[in-house]
N, CA, C and O atoms as CSV, one atom per row, in Angstrom:
chain,resi,resn,atom,element,x,y,z
A,1,MET,N,N,-104.500,-43.753,-45.139
A,1,MET,CA,C,-104.353,-44.459,-43.826
A,1,MET,C,C,-105.229,-45.550,-43.643
A,1,MET,O,O,-104.842,-46.680,-43.342
A,2,ASP,N,N,-106.522,-45.192,-43.840
A,2,ASP,CA,C,-107.621,-46.410,-43.689
A,2,ASP,C,C,-107.212,-47.513,-44.301
A,2,ASP,O,O,-107.307,-48.609,-43.748
A,3,ARG,N,N,-106.687,-47.355,-45.571
A,3,ARG,CA,C,-106.348,-48.582,-46.406
A,3,ARG,C,C,-105.182,-49.353,-45.758
A,3,ARG,O,O,-105.027,-50.545,-46.022
A,4,PHE,N,N,-104.480,-48.795,-45.041
A,4,PHE,CA,C,-103.197,-49.331,-44.324
A,4,PHE,C,C,-103.740,-50.234,-43.022
A,4,PHE,O,O,-103.468,-51.408,-42.769
A,5,ILE,N,N,-104.487,-49.426,-42.371
A,5,ILE,CA,C,-104.946,-50.057,-41.017
A,5,ILE,C,C,-106.047,-51.074,-41.161
A,5,ILE,O,O,-105.976,-52.053,-40.418
A,6,ASP,N,N,-107.181,-50.983,-42.111
A,6,ASP,CA,C,-108.149,-51.732,-42.388
A,6,ASP,C,C,-107.931,-53.203,-42.350
A,6,ASP,O,O,-108.703,-53.880,-41.672
A,7,PRO,N,N,-106.986,-53.753,-42.990
A,7,PRO,CA,C,-106.803,-55.136,-42.699
A,7,PRO,C,C,-106.285,-55.786,-41.472
A,7,PRO,O,O,-106.432,-56.975,-41.193
A,8,LEU,N,N,-105.637,-54.855,-40.735
A,8,LEU,CA,C,-105.071,-54.907,-39.490
A,8,LEU,C,C,-106.190,-54.909,-38.246
A,8,LEU,O,O,-106.059,-55.631,-37.258
A,9,PHE,N,N,-107.165,-54.108,-38.418
A,9,PHE,CA,C,-108.217,-53.722,-37.350
A,9,PHE,C,C,-109.659,-54.069,-37.602
A,9,PHE,O,O,-110.417,-54.549,-36.759
A,10,TRP,N,N,-109.988,-53.749,-38.962
A,10,TRP,CA,C,-111.452,-53.691,-39.524
A,10,TRP,C,C,-112.055,-54.844,-40.306
A,10,TRP,O,O,-113.162,-55.355,-40.140
A,11,GLY,N,N,-111.103,-55.159,-41.202
A,11,GLY,CA,C,-111.390,-56.213,-42.185
A,11,GLY,C,C,-112.331,-56.165,-43.369
A,11,GLY,O,O,-112.833,-57.139,-43.930
A,12,GLY,N,N,-112.533,-54.574,-43.738
A,12,GLY,CA,C,-113.300,-54.477,-44.814
A,12,GLY,C,C,-113.731,-52.895,-44.988
A,12,GLY,O,O,-114.391,-52.320,-44.123
A,13,LEU,N,N,-113.364,-52.367,-45.989
A,13,LEU,CA,C,-113.817,-50.875,-46.240
A,13,LEU,C,C,-114.801,-50.894,-47.258
A,13,LEU,O,O,-114.635,-50.056,-48.144
A,14,GLU,N,N,-115.829,-51.671,-47.356
A,14,GLU,CA,C,-116.694,-51.693,-48.325
A,14,GLU,C,C,-117.385,-50.420,-48.559
A,14,GLU,O,O,-117.885,-50.142,-49.650
A,15,TYR,N,N,-117.417,-49.554,-47.415
A,15,TYR,CA,C,-117.996,-48.386,-47.182
A,15,TYR,C,C,-117.264,-46.993,-47.988
A,15,TYR,O,O,-117.777,-45.893,-48.191
A,16,MET,N,N,-115.892,-47.479,-48.351
A,16,MET,CA,C,-115.081,-46.521,-48.788
A,16,MET,C,C,-114.855,-46.523,-50.207
A,16,MET,O,O,-113.960,-47.283,-50.577
A,17,PRO,N,N,-115.429,-45.878,-51.064
A,17,PRO,CA,C,-114.974,-46.107,-52.564
A,17,PRO,C,C,-113.498,-45.708,-52.892
A,17,PRO,O,O,-112.904,-44.855,-52.233
A,18,ASP,N,N,-113.033,-46.261,-53.772
A,18,ASP,CA,C,-111.604,-45.994,-54.254
A,18,ASP,C,C,-111.534,-44.684,-54.668
A,18,ASP,O,O,-111.913,-44.479,-55.821
A,19,ARG,N,N,-111.120,-43.676,-53.978
A,19,ARG,CA,C,-111.486,-42.181,-54.510
A,19,ARG,C,C,-110.026,-41.607,-54.868
A,19,ARG,O,O,-109.882,-40.559,-55.497
A,20,ASP,N,N,-109.056,-42.325,-54.447
A,20,ASP,CA,C,-107.637,-41.786,-54.830
A,20,ASP,C,C,-106.865,-42.773,-55.799
A,20,ASP,O,O,-106.428,-43.862,-55.424
A,21,ALA,N,N,-106.743,-42.269,-57.101
A,21,ALA,CA,C,-106.045,-43.255,-57.976
A,21,ALA,C,C,-104.704,-43.190,-57.745
A,21,ALA,O,O,-104.062,-44.126,-58.222
A,22,ASP,N,N,-103.998,-42.222,-57.057
A,22,ASP,CA,C,-102.554,-42.518,-56.876
A,22,ASP,C,C,-102.216,-43.437,-55.824
A,22,ASP,O,O,-101.122,-44.000,-55.862
A,23,ALA,N,N,-103.150,-43.688,-54.744
A,23,ALA,CA,C,-103.021,-44.472,-53.605
A,23,ALA,C,C,-102.883,-45.903,-54.082
A,23,ALA,O,O,-103.502,-46.212,-55.100
A,24,PRO,N,N,-102.087,-46.881,-53.419
A,24,PRO,CA,C,-102.341,-48.171,-53.664
A,24,PRO,C,C,-103.473,-48.760,-53.463
A,24,PRO,O,O,-104.186,-48.246,-52.602
A,25,SER,N,N,-103.952,-49.906,-54.120
A,25,SER,CA,C,-105.082,-50.477,-53.755
A,25,SER,C,C,-105.487,-51.095,-52.490
A,25,SER,O,O,-104.540,-51.377,-51.755
A,26,THR,N,N,-106.662,-51.375,-52.051
A,26,THR,CA,C,-106.974,-52.100,-50.757
A,26,THR,C,C,-106.177,-53.273,-50.789
A,26,THR,O,O,-105.682,-53.615,-51.863
A,27,VAL,N,N,-105.974,-53.975,-49.695
A,27,VAL,CA,C,-105.326,-55.099,-49.553
A,27,VAL,C,C,-106.432,-56.273,-48.997
A,27,VAL,O,O,-107.120,-56.025,-48.007
A,28,SER,N,N,-106.530,-57.431,-49.640
A,28,SER,CA,C,-107.501,-58.340,-49.269
A,28,SER,C,C,-107.149,-58.923,-47.797
A,28,SER,O,O,-105.970,-58.985,-47.451
A,29,VAL,N,N,-107.986,-59.264,-47.108
A,29,VAL,CA,C,-107.958,-59.805,-45.735
A,29,VAL,C,C,-108.597,-61.195,-45.693
A,29,VAL,O,O,-109.537,-61.432,-46.451
A,30,ASP,N,N,-108.203,-61.997,-44.970
A,30,ASP,CA,C,-108.853,-63.193,-44.692
A,30,ASP,C,C,-108.967,-63.126,-43.221
A,30,ASP,O,O,-108.128,-62.668,-42.445
A,31,GLU,N,N,-110.450,-63.792,-42.858
A,31,GLU,CA,C,-110.986,-63.616,-41.556
A,31,GLU,C,C,-110.548,-64.948,-41.009
A,31,GLU,O,O,-110.197,-65.846,-41.775
A,32,SER,N,N,-110.560,-65.095,-39.736
A,32,SER,CA,C,-110.264,-66.268,-39.117
A,32,SER,C,C,-111.335,-67.234,-39.190
A,32,SER,O,O,-112.494,-66.832,-39.081
A,33,SER,N,N,-111.057,-68.612,-39.382
A,33,SER,CA,C,-112.128,-69.604,-39.319
A,33,SER,C,C,-112.428,-69.958,-37.899
A,33,SER,O,O,-113.380,-70.704,-37.670
A,34,ALA,N,N,-111.718,-69.498,-36.952
A,34,ALA,CA,C,-111.910,-69.739,-35.611
A,34,ALA,C,C,-113.199,-69.236,-35.257
A,34,ALA,O,O,-113.821,-68.376,-35.881
A,35,PRO,N,N,-113.612,-69.904,-34.076
A,35,PRO,CA,C,-115.077,-69.370,-33.722
A,35,PRO,C,C,-114.943,-67.752,-33.006
A,35,PRO,O,O,-115.788,-67.384,-32.189
A,36,SER,N,N,-113.982,-67.006,-33.349
A,36,SER,CA,C,-113.700,-65.698,-32.713
A,36,SER,C,C,-114.140,-64.714,-33.768
A,36,SER,O,O,-113.943,-64.952,-34.959
A,37,ASP,N,N,-114.679,-63.714,-33.389
A,37,ASP,CA,C,-114.653,-62.491,-34.186
A,37,ASP,C,C,-113.668,-61.454,-34.124
A,37,ASP,O,O,-113.897,-60.319,-34.542
A,38,HIS,N,N,-112.378,-61.871,-33.525
A,38,HIS,CA,C,-111.385,-60.864,-33.322
A,38,HIS,C,C,-110.242,-61.035,-34.221
A,38,HIS,O,O,-109.575,-60.047,-34.526
A,39,LEU,N,N,-109.935,-62.276,-34.703
A,39,LEU,CA,C,-108.801,-62.485,-35.620
A,39,LEU,C,C,-108.899,-61.947,-37.085
A,39,LEU,O,O,-109.920,-62.023,-37.769
A,40,LEU,N,N,-107.804,-61.436,-37.453
A,40,LEU,CA,C,-107.683,-61.239,-38.851
A,40,LEU,C,C,-106.379,-61.421,-39.237
A,40,LEU,O,O,-105.518,-61.235,-38.377
A,41,TRP,N,N,-105.935,-61.852,-40.706
A,41,TRP,CA,C,-104.792,-61.890,-41.069
A,41,TRP,C,C,-104.562,-61.673,-42.559
A,41,TRP,O,O,-105.411,-61.893,-43.423
A,42,CYS,N,N,-103.378,-61.238,-42.765
A,42,CYS,CA,C,-103.003,-61.185,-44.229
A,42,CYS,C,C,-101.958,-61.812,-44.515
A,42,CYS,O,O,-100.878,-61.664,-43.942
A,43,ARG,N,N,-102.225,-62.688,-45.571
A,43,ARG,CA,C,-101.118,-63.776,-46.050
A,43,ARG,C,C,-99.874,-62.813,-46.705
A,43,ARG,O,O,-99.938,-61.637,-47.061
A,44,PRO,N,N,-98.819,-63.668,-46.729
A,44,PRO,CA,C,-97.468,-63.047,-47.067
A,44,PRO,C,C,-97.750,-62.255,-48.336
A,44,PRO,O,O,-97.119,-61.207,-48.474
A,45,ALA,N,N,-98.724,-62.660,-49.402
A,45,ALA,CA,C,-98.628,-61.887,-50.666
A,45,ALA,C,C,-99.343,-60.463,-50.462
A,45,ALA,O,O,-99.157,-59.460,-51.150
A,46,ALA,N,N,-100.258,-60.609,-49.290
A,46,ALA,CA,C,-101.014,-59.040,-48.965
A,46,ALA,C,C,-99.919,-58.234,-48.188
A,46,ALA,O,O,-99.848,-57.008,-48.271
A,47,VAL,N,N,-99.125,-58.942,-47.478
A,47,VAL,CA,C,-98.093,-57.960,-46.646
A,47,VAL,C,C,-97.197,-57.014,-47.638
A,47,VAL,O,O,-96.844,-55.905,-47.234
A,48,SER,N,N,-96.864,-57.440,-48.847
A,48,SER,CA,C,-96.282,-56.704,-49.857
A,48,SER,C,C,-97.101,-55.430,-50.348
A,48,SER,O,O,-96.546,-54.393,-50.711
A,49,SER,N,N,-98.379,-55.601,-50.324
A,49,SER,CA,C,-99.225,-54.448,-50.768
A,49,SER,C,C,-99.333,-53.579,-49.566
A,49,SER,O,O,-99.263,-52.360,-49.722
A,50,LEU,N,N,-99.509,-54.129,-48.287
A,50,LEU,CA,C,-99.344,-53.281,-46.987
A,50,LEU,C,C,-98.221,-52.399,-46.883
A,50,LEU,O,O,-98.303,-51.263,-46.416
A,51,LYS,N,N,-97.020,-52.998,-47.382
A,51,LYS,CA,C,-95.760,-52.405,-47.357
A,51,LYS,C,C,-95.769,-51.105,-48.174
A,51,LYS,O,O,-95.375,-50.018,-47.752
A,52,ARG,N,N,-96.283,-51.360,-49.432
A,52,ARG,CA,C,-96.369,-50.108,-50.476
A,52,ARG,C,C,-97.271,-49.196,-49.940
A,52,ARG,O,O,-96.998,-48.006,-50.091
A,53,LEU,N,N,-98.367,-49.520,-49.299
A,53,LEU,CA,C,-99.281,-48.444,-48.611
A,53,LEU,C,C,-98.492,-47.716,-47.523
A,53,LEU,O,O,-98.445,-46.487,-47.461
A,54,TRP,N,N,-97.864,-48.549,-46.655
A,54,TRP,CA,C,-97.137,-47.840,-45.649
A,54,TRP,C,C,-96.151,-46.718,-46.085
A,54,TRP,O,O,-96.093,-45.566,-45.655
A,55,GLU,N,N,-95.416,-47.299,-47.005
A,55,GLU,CA,C,-94.556,-46.256,-47.953
A,55,GLU,C,C,-95.211,-45.086,-48.477
A,55,GLU,O,O,-94.636,-44.000,-48.555
A,56,PHE,N,N,-96.361,-45.274,-48.825
A,56,PHE,CA,C,-97.073,-44.062,-49.262
A,56,PHE,C,C,-97.507,-43.066,-48.278
A,56,PHE,O,O,-97.188,-41.881,-48.371
A,57,VAL,N,N,-98.376,-43.636,-47.148
A,57,VAL,CA,C,-98.876,-42.807,-45.953
A,57,VAL,C,C,-97.913,-42.616,-44.868
A,57,VAL,O,O,-98.193,-41.739,-44.050
A,58,GLY,N,N,-96.813,-43.287,-44.710
A,58,GLY,CA,C,-96.012,-43.266,-43.499
A,58,GLY,C,C,-95.284,-41.738,-43.573
A,58,GLY,O,O,-95.201,-41.043,-42.560
A,59,PRO,N,N,-94.937,-41.440,-44.456
A,59,PRO,CA,C,-94.286,-40.110,-44.635
A,59,PRO,C,C,-95.095,-38.743,-44.311
A,59,PRO,O,O,-94.619,-37.676,-43.925
A,60,GLU,N,N,-96.525,-39.084,-44.589
A,60,GLU,CA,C,-97.433,-38.033,-44.463
A,60,GLU,C,C,-98.209,-37.875,-43.120
A,60,GLU,O,O,-99.158,-37.094,-43.060
A,61,LEU,N,N,-97.772,-38.691,-41.925
A,61,LEU,CA,C,-98.322,-38.744,-40.689
A,61,LEU,C,C,-98.787,-37.519,-40.273
A,61,LEU,O,O,-99.922,-37.283,-39.859
A,62,SER,N,N,-97.915,-36.779,-40.391
A,62,SER,CA,C,-98.070,-35.453,-39.748
A,62,SER,C,C,-99.296,-34.507,-40.073
A,62,SER,O,O,-99.731,-33.595,-39.370
A,63,LEU,N,N,-99.733,-34.929,-41.268
A,63,LEU,CA,C,-100.927,-34.353,-42.083
A,63,LEU,C,C,-102.165,-34.692,-41.107
A,63,LEU,O,O,-103.129,-33.928,-41.068
A,64,LEU,N,N,-102.114,-35.802,-40.360
A,64,LEU,CA,C,-103.068,-36.009,-39.628
A,64,LEU,C,C,-103.429,-35.403,-38.218
A,64,LEU,O,O,-104.482,-35.651,-37.630
A,65,ARG,N,N,-102.533,-34.663,-37.797
A,65,ARG,CA,C,-102.480,-34.110,-36.446
A,65,ARG,C,C,-103.783,-33.152,-36.442
A,65,ARG,O,O,-104.442,-33.175,-35.403
A,66,GLY,N,N,-104.149,-32.462,-37.302
A,66,GLY,CA,C,-105.431,-31.581,-37.317
A,66,GLY,C,C,-106.691,-32.332,-37.138
A,66,GLY,O,O,-107.364,-32.138,-36.125
A,67,PRO,N,N,-107.066,-33.184,-38.055
A,67,PRO,CA,C,-107.984,-34.285,-38.036
A,67,PRO,C,C,-107.982,-35.024,-36.451
A,67,PRO,O,O,-108.934,-35.100,-35.674
A,68,PHE,N,N,-106.926,-35.407,-36.312
A,68,PHE,CA,C,-106.838,-36.210,-34.839
A,68,PHE,C,C,-107.318,-35.257,-33.942
A,68,PHE,O,O,-108.359,-35.535,-33.345
A,69,ASP,N,N,-106.744,-34.137,-33.715
A,69,ASP,CA,C,-107.257,-33.078,-32.571
A,69,ASP,C,C,-108.600,-32.588,-32.737
A,69,ASP,O,O,-109.228,-32.264,-31.729
A,70,GLN,N,N,-109.100,-32.496,-33.829
A,70,GLN,CA,C,-110.552,-32.276,-34.147
A,70,GLN,C,C,-111.388,-33.402,-33.570
A,70,GLN,O,O,-112.213,-33.105,-32.706
A,71,HIS,N,N,-111.258,-34.702,-33.968
A,71,HIS,CA,C,-111.859,-35.678,-33.787
A,71,HIS,C,C,-111.685,-36.539,-32.858
A,71,HIS,O,O,-112.684,-37.221,-32.633
A,72,SER,N,N,-110.824,-36.749,-32.263
A,72,SER,CA,C,-110.380,-37.629,-31.047
A,72,SER,C,C,-111.166,-37.093,-29.725
A,72,SER,O,O,-111.542,-35.955,-29.446
A,73,ARG,N,N,-111.280,-38.340,-29.000
A,73,ARG,CA,C,-111.960,-38.044,-27.757
A,73,ARG,C,C,-110.977,-38.604,-26.605
A,73,ARG,O,O,-110.567,-39.757,-26.479
A,74,ALA,N,N,-110.678,-37.345,-25.706
A,74,ALA,CA,C,-109.576,-37.782,-24.773
A,74,ALA,C,C,-109.967,-38.820,-23.849
A,74,ALA,O,O,-109.073,-39.377,-23.213
A,75,ASP,N,N,-111.288,-39.199,-23.663
A,75,ASP,CA,C,-111.858,-40.175,-22.679
A,75,ASP,C,C,-111.901,-41.601,-23.303
A,75,ASP,O,O,-112.362,-42.559,-22.682
A,76,PHE,N,N,-111.454,-41.681,-24.419
A,76,PHE,CA,C,-111.644,-43.082,-25.365
A,76,PHE,C,C,-110.450,-43.870,-25.510
A,76,PHE,O,O,-109.618,-43.631,-26.386
A,77,GLY,N,N,-110.344,-44.788,-24.689
A,77,GLY,CA,C,-109.217,-45.695,-24.684
A,77,GLY,C,C,-107.831,-45.284,-24.389
A,77,GLY,O,O,-107.662,-44.236,-23.765
A,78,ARG,N,N,-106.835,-45.979,-24.762
A,78,ARG,CA,C,-105.341,-45.503,-24.336
A,78,ARG,C,C,-104.671,-44.512,-25.389
A,78,ARG,O,O,-103.622,-43.939,-25.096
A,79,ILE,N,N,-105.197,-44.347,-26.431
A,79,ILE,CA,C,-104.789,-43.457,-27.399
A,79,ILE,C,C,-105.266,-42.213,-27.309
A,79,ILE,O,O,-106.090,-41.835,-28.142
A,80,ASN,N,N,-104.868,-41.436,-26.368
A,80,ASN,CA,C,-105.330,-40.005,-26.107
A,80,ASN,C,C,-104.652,-38.877,-26.705
A,80,ASN,O,O,-105.138,-37.751,-26.605
A,81,ASP,N,N,-103.652,-39.073,-27.273
A,81,ASP,CA,C,-102.742,-38.007,-27.902
A,81,ASP,C,C,-102.185,-38.309,-29.322
A,81,ASP,O,O,-102.039,-39.478,-29.682
A,82,PHE,N,N,-101.917,-37.406,-30.019
A,82,PHE,CA,C,-101.487,-37.632,-31.561
A,82,PHE,C,C,-99.996,-38.525,-31.569
A,82,PHE,O,O,-99.763,-39.397,-32.407
A,83,ASP,N,N,-99.217,-38.203,-30.675
A,83,ASP,CA,C,-97.827,-38.816,-30.450
A,83,ASP,C,C,-98.214,-40.313,-30.304
A,83,ASP,O,O,-97.743,-41.178,-31.041
A,84,THR,N,N,-99.042,-40.549,-29.374
A,84,THR,CA,C,-99.248,-41.961,-29.142
A,84,THR,C,C,-99.939,-42.672,-30.492
A,84,THR,O,O,-99.542,-43.676,-31.083
A,85,PHE,N,N,-100.846,-42.014,-30.725
A,85,PHE,CA,C,-101.456,-42.523,-32.182
A,85,PHE,C,C,-100.537,-42.820,-33.167
A,85,PHE,O,O,-100.633,-43.879,-33.787
A,86,VAL,N,N,-99.431,-41.819,-33.452
A,86,VAL,CA,C,-98.409,-42.086,-34.454
A,86,VAL,C,C,-97.589,-43.091,-33.946
A,86,VAL,O,O,-97.176,-43.886,-34.791
A,87,GLY,N,N,-97.237,-43.271,-32.776
A,87,GLY,CA,C,-96.539,-44.365,-32.419
A,87,GLY,C,C,-97.028,-45.839,-32.562
A,87,GLY,O,O,-96.344,-46.837,-32.793
A,88,LEU,N,N,-98.402,-45.738,-32.365
A,88,LEU,CA,C,-98.964,-47.175,-32.820
A,88,LEU,C,C,-98.869,-47.378,-34.254
A,88,LEU,O,O,-98.624,-48.486,-34.732
A,89,LEU,N,N,-99.067,-46.278,-34.989
A,89,LEU,CA,C,-99.089,-46.386,-36.602
A,89,LEU,C,C,-97.674,-46.947,-37.176
A,89,LEU,O,O,-97.535,-47.781,-38.071
A,90,ARG,N,N,-96.699,-46.309,-36.466
A,90,ARG,CA,C,-95.343,-46.477,-36.811
A,90,ARG,C,C,-94.866,-47.634,-36.523
A,90,ARG,O,O,-94.041,-48.150,-37.276
A,91,GLY,N,N,-95.375,-48.383,-35.160
A,91,GLY,CA,C,-95.070,-49.828,-34.789
A,91,GLY,C,C,-95.655,-50.676,-35.652
A,91,GLY,O,O,-95.015,-51.722,-35.757
A,92,TRP,N,N,-96.805,-50.615,-36.431
A,92,TRP,CA,C,-97.491,-51.377,-37.125
A,92,TRP,C,C,-96.637,-51.124,-38.581
A,92,TRP,O,O,-96.572,-52.103,-39.325
A,93,GLY,N,N,-96.108,-50.105,-38.938
A,93,GLY,CA,C,-95.378,-49.849,-40.023
A,93,GLY,C,C,-94.058,-50.809,-40.054
A,93,GLY,O,O,-93.630,-51.452,-41.012
A,94,ASP,N,N,-93.547,-50.723,-38.762
A,94,ASP,CA,C,-92.141,-51.628,-38.506
A,94,ASP,C,C,-92.427,-53.065,-38.723
A,94,ASP,O,O,-91.651,-53.773,-39.364
A,95,VAL,N,N,-93.694,-53.580,-38.121
A,95,VAL,CA,C,-94.261,-54.947,-38.146
A,95,VAL,C,C,-94.227,-55.334,-39.478
A,95,VAL,O,O,-93.602,-56.340,-39.813
A,96,ILE,N,N,-95.029,-54.422,-40.535
A,96,ILE,CA,C,-95.056,-54.852,-41.783
A,96,ILE,C,C,-93.799,-54.871,-42.669
A,96,ILE,O,O,-93.651,-55.628,-43.628
A,97,ASP,N,N,-92.892,-53.939,-42.237
A,97,ASP,CA,C,-91.647,-53.981,-42.913
A,97,ASP,C,C,-90.802,-55.142,-42.699
A,97,ASP,O,O,-90.171,-55.667,-43.617
A,98,ARG,N,N,-90.782,-55.561,-41.455
A,98,ARG,CA,C,-89.999,-56.945,-41.009
A,98,ARG,C,C,-90.856,-58.143,-41.566
A,98,ARG,O,O,-90.217,-59.060,-42.081
A,99,ALA,N,N,-92.132,-58.236,-41.526
A,99,ALA,CA,C,-92.749,-59.330,-42.057
A,99,ALA,C,C,-92.478,-59.364,-43.655
A,99,ALA,O,O,-92.149,-60.411,-44.212
A,100,GLU,N,N,-92.629,-58.233,-44.297
A,100,GLU,CA,C,-92.323,-58.449,-45.882
A,100,GLU,C,C,-90.876,-58.768,-46.082
A,100,GLU,O,O,-90.615,-59.469,-47.060
A,101,LEU,N,N,-89.941,-58.391,-45.357
A,101,LEU,CA,C,-88.505,-58.842,-45.534
A,101,LEU,C,C,-88.444,-60.343,-45.253
A,101,LEU,O,O,-87.631,-61.043,-45.857
A,102,ARG,N,N,-89.219,-60.813,-44.420
A,102,ARG,CA,C,-89.165,-62.267,-44.210
A,102,ARG,C,C,-89.991,-63.147,-44.890
A,102,ARG,O,O,-89.922,-64.359,-44.687
A,103,GLY,N,N,-90.867,-62.587,-45.780
A,103,GLY,CA,C,-91.961,-63.351,-46.452
A,103,GLY,C,C,-93.093,-64.020,-45.539
A,103,GLY,O,O,-93.745,-65.023,-45.828
A,104,TRP,N,N,-93.187,-63.232,-44.347
A,104,TRP,CA,C,-94.289,-63.712,-43.411
A,104,TRP,C,C,-95.713,-63.038,-43.566
A,104,TRP,O,O,-95.815,-61.904,-44.034
A,105,GLY,N,N,-96.537,-63.595,-43.258
A,105,GLY,CA,C,-98.116,-62.921,-43.024
A,105,GLY,C,C,-97.920,-61.981,-41.670
A,105,GLY,O,O,-96.842,-61.764,-41.117
A,106,VAL,N,N,-99.144,-61.504,-41.293
A,106,VAL,CA,C,-99.321,-60.697,-40.228
A,106,VAL,C,C,-100.705,-61.020,-39.771
A,106,VAL,O,O,-101.592,-61.324,-40.569
A,107,VAL,N,N,-100.889,-60.949,-38.450
A,107,VAL,CA,C,-102.171,-61.098,-37.454
A,107,VAL,C,C,-102.709,-59.770,-37.099
A,107,VAL,O,O,-101.898,-58.961,-36.647
A,108,GLY,N,N,-103.832,-59.441,-37.215
A,108,GLY,CA,C,-104.324,-58.358,-36.671
A,108,GLY,C,C,-105.564,-58.637,-35.716
A,108,GLY,O,O,-106.140,-59.720,-35.820
A,109,LEU,N,N,-105.981,-57.725,-34.816
A,109,LEU,CA,C,-107.210,-57.792,-34.239
A,109,LEU,C,C,-108.383,-56.968,-34.585
A,109,LEU,O,O,-108.383,-55.747,-34.740
A,110,ARG,N,N,-109.373,-57.769,-34.686
A,110,ARG,CA,C,-110.722,-56.585,-34.962
A,110,ARG,C,C,-110.910,-55.648,-33.944
A,110,ARG,O,O,-110.913,-55.964,-32.755
A,111,CYS,N,N,-111.070,-54.492,-34.362
A,111,CYS,CA,C,-111.856,-53.446,-33.395
A,111,CYS,C,C,-113.253,-53.201,-33.324
A,111,CYS,O,O,-113.694,-52.369,-32.531
């Protein structure tokens, strides 16, 4: 999952070695040249990689319930329950699916 959301929120998984040989590789992300620390974007070619990642992880979202319940903080932000968390991820999956169909890139916000 980190490999899917990284280009949309964080912009670099240098800390995470490629541990899963079956998973698609990480996606390169471009950082905004604007004076803001907040924008990230993926070129259309990277969106195809994100779509493959989504196809790999999307069907397995239910496996995240245990770790989410164990590590989430109820007082942190707007995503306070697993269903809201999954809704956010599925929303990004839909964005990636539609962008890939149209040959578009996507823009994300650094967290």
